[in-house]
Structure formats: structure tokens, C-alpha cells
N, C-alpha and C positions, 0 to 999 in steps of 0.2 A: 681184452685188456681190463684189468681190475681198476676201479675208480680210485683216485687218490684218497688217502686216509686223513688228510688235512688240507686246508686251503689257506690263502693269504690272510684271511681274517683271524684264523686261529693263531697265526704267528704275530699279527699286529696286536691282538689282545694280550698276548704274552709279553710283548715289548712294552706296552703301556703299563702293565702291572708289575713288571720285573723291576728290581731295585739295584742289583749288583751284577748278577750273572746272566748272560744273554746267549748262551750256547744252545745248540739244538738238543743236547742231552737234557739241559735244564728245562727247555720248552716241553719236551716229552714228559718229564717228571711232574710238571705243574698241571698236566691235563687231568690228573686224578685217576682213580681206579676204574676198572671196567674195560672199555674198548679204546683206551688211550693209545694213540699211535706211537710207534717206536721213534727214537731219535733219527733213524735213517729216513723216515717219512718226511721230517722237516728238512733234512739235508737235500732230498730229492726235490722238495718244494722250492727251495732257494735256488737250486740249479736250473729249474725250468722256468722260473719267473723272470720276465724281462725287467730292466731297471726303470719301471714306470711308477711314479708316486701317486697316481690317480686313486689307487685303492686306499692309500693312507688318507687322502683328502676326503674320500667318501665316508670314511669312518669318523674323521675329525670334525667335519663341517657342522654337524649338529651340536657340537660341544663348545663352539666359539661364537662370540658376538663380533662380527666383522666391523661393526660401527664404532667400536671402542677397544680399549686394551692396548697392549704393546706387542710389537713384533721384535723378536730377538733372533739374530743370526749368529751362530756359533759353530765352531768346528772342533772335533775331537779325534784323537788317534786311537783306533782299535788295535791294541798291542798284538803283534805277531812276532815276538822277539826271536823265535827259533825257526820261523818259516824261511825257506830258501827258494822254493819253486812255486809258491802260491801266487795266483793271479792277483793283481792290484796291490800287492805288498811292496812298498818302497820305504824310503827313510823320511820321517816326519818328526817335528818337534812334539814332545809329550809333556804336558803340564804335570802329569802324574809322576813321571820319572825325572822331570827337570833337565831333560837332555834329548838329543835326537835318537829315535829308536826305529826299528822296523815295525811297520803296521799299515793299516788302511785308514786313510783320512776321510772322515765323513763330515759333511757340512749340513747343518740342520736349521730350518726355520721354525721357530716356536711362537705360539700365541700365549700371552700372559695377561691375567687380570688382577694380579696381586695374590691370588690363591691357587687357581688352576694353572697348569703349564702343559699345553697341548701341542705336540708336534704336528705340523701341517704340510711340510715339504722337506725334502732332503736331496742331496747330491753326493755322489762318490767322486772324490778328486782323483782323477786318473789321466793326467795330461798326456802320457805316452799313448793312451788309447784314443782319446777324443780331442786332444789339442786344446782343451779349455783350462784356463787358469782359475784360481780360487775367486778372483774378482769377476770373471765371466759367470761362474756359478752364482755368486752373490747377486749380480744384477738379474740373472735369469729367474731366481727364486722371488725377488721383489717384483719383477714384471708379472710373474704368475700370480702373486698375491694381489697386485693391482687389478688384473683381469678377473680375479675372484671377488672383487669389490671390497677389499679390506680398506678401512680408513682408520689406521691406528693413531693413538695419541703421539707416540714416538716410535722410531725404529732404533733399536739398541744393537751395538756391535763393538768389537774390539778395534784397537788402533790399526791392526793389520789391514782392515777394510776401509780405513779413513782416507782413501785417495780422493783428490778433488773431483775426479770424474764420478766416483760413486756418490759423493755428497751432492753433486749437482743433479744426478739422476733421481735421488730421493726428493730433492727440491722440486724437480719437474713433476713428480707425482702429487705434489701438494702436501707432502708429509714433512714432519719434523724429525730430526735425528739427535741422538745423544751418544757420544763416543769420546775416546781419549785421543789426543794428538801427541805425536812424538815431540820431545822437548826441542828438537832442532828445526821444527817447521817454522818457516818465515811468515810473519804477519805484520801488518801495518796498522797499529792501534790508534794512531793520532794523526795520520796523514803526513808524517815527517820522514817516513822511510821504513824499510823492512828491518825487523829485528827477530831474533829467535824467540819463540813463544815463552820459553822459560825465563826470559828477561823482561817480559811485558808485565806491568802492574795491573792485574785484573782485580777489580773490586768485588766484594762478596756478592753483590747483586748481578754480576756478570757484565760483559761489555761486547759490543759488536766490533769485530775487527775484519780487515780485509786480508785474505790469505793469498800468498803469492802463487802464480802459476809457474810451474817448473818447465822451462823450455831449454833444450840443449843448445850450447853456444854455437854449434856448427850448423844449426838450422838456418836456412835462408830467410830473408825478410818476408818473402811471399808465403812460405810455409808457416812462419811465425804468425802472420796476420790471419791465415786460414785456420790455424789452430785456435786463435782467440775467437774466431767466428763460430767454430764448432762448439767450443766450451761456453759460449755465451757472454764473453767479455769483450 
């Protein structure tokens, strides 16, 4: 059997350097003249690679300072508008198209220091295959970052991930977070009762508020109490 003409590092280097186009054809074209592998070589590489992010981390860990900087969790939709029988392709919201489209949802953990932006981890959202939600992947990537001894100044993410359970998990790691909250989230800014956050008067310097724990009305008192114990309230 002939040895492979490219390996995972060849493709990782291409992804780090690429700006707009991320196809196997473009990866082959960027290899330069001479003995550059054909695009089929990259296709076979991706087909035989297991979904393991360790190779990415081995490449990225020398480029990051784990004791400072920011961690950013974001997701993107890789458009597959005309795919009908491609694995992992389902319907996702696309910020590019401003609507729901067919594609592959990719969640990424990035390290930022104000200049560099280094991908350190990723997850492919495929709940039909592994049963994991986007919040499950969110927590898994942060857990892995903690195991890798990251101590970021802040963790940044969109309001999609701003559930109370996710926020408390970040707090448990001793980290700070910065995100947006939906306008209808209930908070208690003055101890007088819960109001929607868009009705609270937040001064320019900020304000500490208590966020309500959502518990379904049909839950029994014992489960309600147990839920508060688990969440730490």
C-alpha cells in the first residue's frame, strides 16, 4: 500500500492560513508546485481521520499563552445548500444568509490575545449521531480547556450559550464570562422582585443582579429543592 501523500498537519496548516475558501481543491492548490498532492488525497485524508481534536491542540499549544488572553466559543454553519444525502448535513441558522439553511454546524473554541486568534478545539454538532446538544459541546470544550490549564481573563460567547447552568459551570472553574442575555430574562436588581432585564436600570459602571432559576410549575417541591441543590442555590 502506498503511503498517504498528505497528513493532518498539512490540512491544519491550510485551515490556519486560509481566509475564505476551505475546500479540498483549494487545499491542494495552495501546496505549491512540484509534488503537491491532488485534492483527492485531502478527501481521503478527511475520510480516514477520526473526529479527534488532539492534532489541532498539538499544533496550537505552542502559539497560545494559557495564563492570559480570552477564550471565545462560537459556532458557524458550513453551507451545503444543495446537499441531499451528505452525512451531518441538517438545517441550521446561518448568519451569512440570515435564515435557516442546509449545512454542517461547527462549534469552535478560540484563544485570543487582541492580535492573534488561534483555534484550540472544535466540535461538530450532530445530535442525531451522538445525542449531544450544543450546550453539551460547549461544556465539553470548556472542561477540556480547564484540563489543559487555561486561565483566561474572560470567556466570551453568544446569548445562545448563556443558560444559567453554563454560567455556573464557568464560575465553578474560577473564570469570568462576558455575554449577552435575552431581553426577557428575569433578574432581581434591588431585592424587590423579578423583572425583565430590559426593564432594569443598569448604570454605566454595571450592577450585580440575581438571575432567576427557571423551574417548571409542574415540578414537585422535592425535585424543586433538589434542583436548587444541584445548581448551588
